[in-house]
C-alpha distance (Angstrom), angle and dihedral (degrees) to the residues before:
residue distance angle dihedral
M1 . . .
I2 3.78 . .
L3 3.79 91.2 .
L4 3.80 88.8 51.4
V5 3.81 91.4 53.4
L6 3.80 92.3 46.6
G7 3.80 89.7 48.6
V8 3.80 91.7 51.4
V9 3.81 90.7 49.3
G10 3.79 91.9 50.3
V11 3.78 94.5 45.6
T12 3.80 91.1 47.5
Y13 3.78 92.3 52.5
Y14 3.79 94.8 48.1
A15 3.80 91.4 43.9
V16 3.80 89.7 57.2
V17 3.80 91.6 46.4
L18 3.79 93.5 48.8
T19 3.79 95.1 45.6
N20 3.78 90.5 51.2
Y21 3.80 99.1 42.3
A22 3.82 104.9 25.7
P23 3.81 93.6 94.2
A24 3.81 89.5 56.2
L25 3.79 91.4 47.0
F26 3.79 94.2 53.7
S27 3.79 100.4 35.4
G28 3.77 120.7 95.7
G29 3.81 91.7 -100.7
G30 3.78 95.4 99.5
I31 3.77 126.1 -78.7
L32 3.80 93.9 -139.6
D33 3.81 92.8 57.7
A34 3.79 91.6 49.9
L35 3.81 92.0 48.7
I36 3.80 91.6 50.3
A37 3.81 90.1 50.4
L38 3.80 89.4 51.3
A39 3.80 95.0 47.1
V40 3.81 100.1 42.6
L41 3.78 125.8 17.6
T42 3.78 101.0 -130.7
D43 3.78 132.5 173.8
G44 3.79 88.6 -94.6
E45 3.75 123.7 102.2
I46 3.80 113.4 -78.2
P47 3.81 113.6 -142.7
G48 3.77 116.2 -113.7
T49 3.76 135.6 36.3
P50 3.80 125.6 -59.0
G51 3.80 86.8 -104.7
T52 3.79 92.7 61.1
L53 3.79 91.0 48.5
A54 3.80 90.8 49.5
T55 3.81 91.2 47.9
T56 3.79 92.3 49.7
S57 3.80 92.6 46.7
L58 3.79 92.5 48.0
A59 3.80 91.7 47.9
F60 3.81 89.5 50.3
V61 3.82 92.1 51.2
F62 3.81 93.2 47.8
N63 3.80 92.8 45.9
L64 3.80 91.5 47.5
A65 3.81 91.8 50.5
F66 3.78 91.2 48.2
A67 3.80 92.4 46.9
L68 3.81 91.3 50.3
S69 3.80 91.7 50.8
V70 3.81 90.9 49.6
L71 3.81 88.7 47.9
G72 3.81 89.7 54.1
F73 3.79 91.3 53.2
L74 3.80 90.0 46.5
I75 3.81 92.0 53.2
M76 3.81 91.6 46.9
H77 3.79 92.8 50.7
I78 3.79 93.5 45.3
S79 3.81 89.2 53.4
L80 3.82 90.2 48.8
V81 3.80 91.8 50.6
A82 3.81 90.9 46.3
G83 3.80 89.8 52.0
N84 3.82 92.3 44.6
T85 3.81 92.1 -126.7
T86 3.78 136.5 126.2
T87 3.78 124.2 -129.3
I88 3.81 91.3 -102.4
E89 3.80 92.1 51.3
A90 3.80 91.0 48.3
Y91 3.81 92.5 54.4
E92 3.81 93.1 45.0
K93 3.80 91.9 61.8
């Protein structure tokens, strides 16, 4: 289930990135320049409007926050399984 959630988060993020920057990737403006702008935010001009950059950044922040919260639950449950306890037993101690 956790892998499914992480997969959905990853696919959602890359879907937003590709829908915003795919026209720049496949236009005649140079694929290498568009890939560099996607990989590292440089001082160069980023393809798209400021709205697409804001949407991509906001989606990245939300997906990162969600992934970190899922990671916290994953760590907690791994520690519970390693200690052979349930959540109720862990809070009773």
